[in-house]
C-alpha positions in Angstrom: -32.8 -13.6 -1.3 -33.1 -12.8 2.4 -31.6 -9.6 3.8 -28.9 -11.4 5.6 -27.5 -12.8 2.4 -27.4 -9.3 0.8 -25.6 -8.0 3.9 -23.1 -10.8 3.7 -22.5 -10.1 0.1 -22.0 -6.4 0.7 -19.6 -7.0 3.6 -17.7 -9.5 1.4 -17.5 -7.0 -1.4 -16.2 -4.3 0.8 -13.6 -6.6 2.4 -12.5 -7.9 -1.0 -12.2 -4.4 -2.4 -10.1 -3.2 0.4 -7.8 -6.2 0.1 -7.3 -5.7 -3.6 -6.8 -1.9 -3.3 -4.2 -2.4 -0.5 -2.5 -5.2 -2.5 -2.3 -2.9 -5.5 -0.8 -0.1 -3.3 1.9 -2.6 -2.3 2.5 -3.5 -5.9 2.9 0.2 -6.8 5.3 0.7 -3.9 7.5 -2.3 -4.1 7.4 -3.1 -7.8 6.9 0.3 -9.5 8.9 2.2 -6.9 6.3 4.8 -5.9 6.9 5.9 -2.3 3.7 6.6 -0.2 3.3 10.0 1.2 1.6 10.8 4.5 -1.8 11.2 2.8 -1.3 7.9 1.0 -0.6 6.2 4.4 -3.6 7.8 5.9 -5.8 6.5 3.1 -4.2 3.0 3.6 -5.3 3.2 7.2 -8.8 4.1 6.2 -8.9 1.1 3.8 -7.6 -1.1 6.7 -10.3 0.1 9.0 -13.0 -0.5 6.3 -11.6 -4.0 5.7 -11.3 -5.0 9.3 -14.8 -3.7 10.1 -16.2 -5.7 7.1 -14.3 -8.8 8.2 -15.7 -8.5 11.8 -19.2 -8.1 10.4 -18.7 -11.2 8.3 -17.5 -13.2 11.3 -20.3 -11.7 13.6 -23.2 -12.3 11.1 -25.3 -9.5 12.5 -29.0 -9.0 12.3 -30.6 -5.8 11.1 -29.5 -3.5 14.1 -26.0 -5.0 13.9 -25.8 -4.3 10.2 -26.7 -0.7 10.9 -24.0 -0.4 13.5 -21.4 -1.9 11.1 -22.8 0.2 8.3 -22.4 3.3 10.4 -18.7 2.6 11.1 -18.1 1.6 7.4 -19.7 4.8 6.3 -17.6 6.8 8.8 -14.3 5.2 7.6 -15.3 5.7 4.0 -16.1 9.3 4.6 -12.7 9.9 6.4 -10.9 8.1 3.5 -12.8 10.1 0.9 -11.9 13.4 2.6 -8.2 12.5 2.7 -8.3 11.4 -0.9 -10.0 14.6 -2.0 -7.5 16.7 -0.2 -4.7 14.6 -1.8 -6.2 15.0 -5.2 -6.4 18.8 -4.7 -2.8 19.0 -3.5 -1.6 17.2 -6.7 -3.4 19.9 -8.8 -2.1 22.8 -6.6 1.2 21.7 -5.1 2.3 25.2 -4.3 -0.5 25.4 -1.7 1.0 22.9 0.7 4.4 21.6 1.6 4.3 17.9 2.3 7.9 16.8 2.4 9.0 16.2 6.0 6.0 17.5 7.7 4.4 17.0 11.1 2.0 14.6 9.6 4.8 12.4 8.2 6.7 12.5 11.6 3.5 11.6 13.4 2.6 8.7 11.1 6.2 7.3 11.1 6.2 7.4 14.9 3.1 5.2 15.2 3.9 1.7 16.3 2.2 0.3 13.2 4.7 2.1 11.0 7.5 0.4 13.0 5.8 -3.0 12.8 5.1 -2.9 9.1 7.1 -0.1 7.4 6.4 -1.4 3.9 2.7 -0.6 4.4 2.6 2.3 6.8 5.8 4.3 6.6 5.4 7.6 4.9 8.4 8.9 2.9 7.0 10.1 -0.4 6.0 13.5 -1.6 2.2 14.3 -1.6 2.5 16.4 -4.8 4.2 13.6 -6.7 1.9 12.5 -9.6 3.9 10.0 -11.5 1.2 7.4 -11.9 -1.9 8.0 -14.1 -4.6 5.9 -15.7 -7.4 7.4 -17.9 -6.1 10.8 -17.0 -6.8 10.2 -13.3 -4.1 10.1 -10.6 -3.9 7.6 -7.6 -5.8 9.9 -5.2 -8.6 10.4 -7.8 -9.1 6.6 -8.1 -8.9 6.3 -4.3 -11.6 9.0 -4.0 -13.8 7.0 -6.4 -13.2 3.8 -4.5 -14.0 5.5 -1.1 -17.2 7.0 -2.5 -18.2 3.6 -4.0 -17.5 1.8 -0.7 -19.3 4.6 1.2 -22.4 4.0 -1.0 -22.4 0.3 -0.1 -21.9 1.2 3.5 -24.8 3.6 3.4 -27.0 0.9 2.0 -26.0 -1.3 5.0 -26.8 1.6 7.3 -30.2 2.4 5.9 -31.4 -1.0 4.8 -34.9 -1.9 5.9 -36.1 -5.3 6.8 
């Protein structure tokens, strides 16, 4: 299979993963009643940036140098998301170390135009230390960290692929 087909497959996988993860976040918020905190919204923004970048790459159909450029941005967004998710996972385990209620982060995120445009996705009004949801003894930020690391590995492949 030519390199372009592998790249297209990886961009599609990254885009599909982001769409599914953001869709599940909407399900947890609107059906299960879990309110997103500022760190959740920041992770959502990182997933959006990953998904939009992968979508642009699919539409652009880049050659090797273009794949590396897109791979760089995808790796960067995955790293930012993983950093936020790791911080969030740490805060859940040590909630006394940080107050996340109405914080400057929440005020900043809620003042962004995107939070006014789509509050159901980008408005932060939950508590970062809230850990109601769990699957296989891992919380939402733990799973998000795993997802960002996995997407980052795919993005690194795009960045470092040889002809």
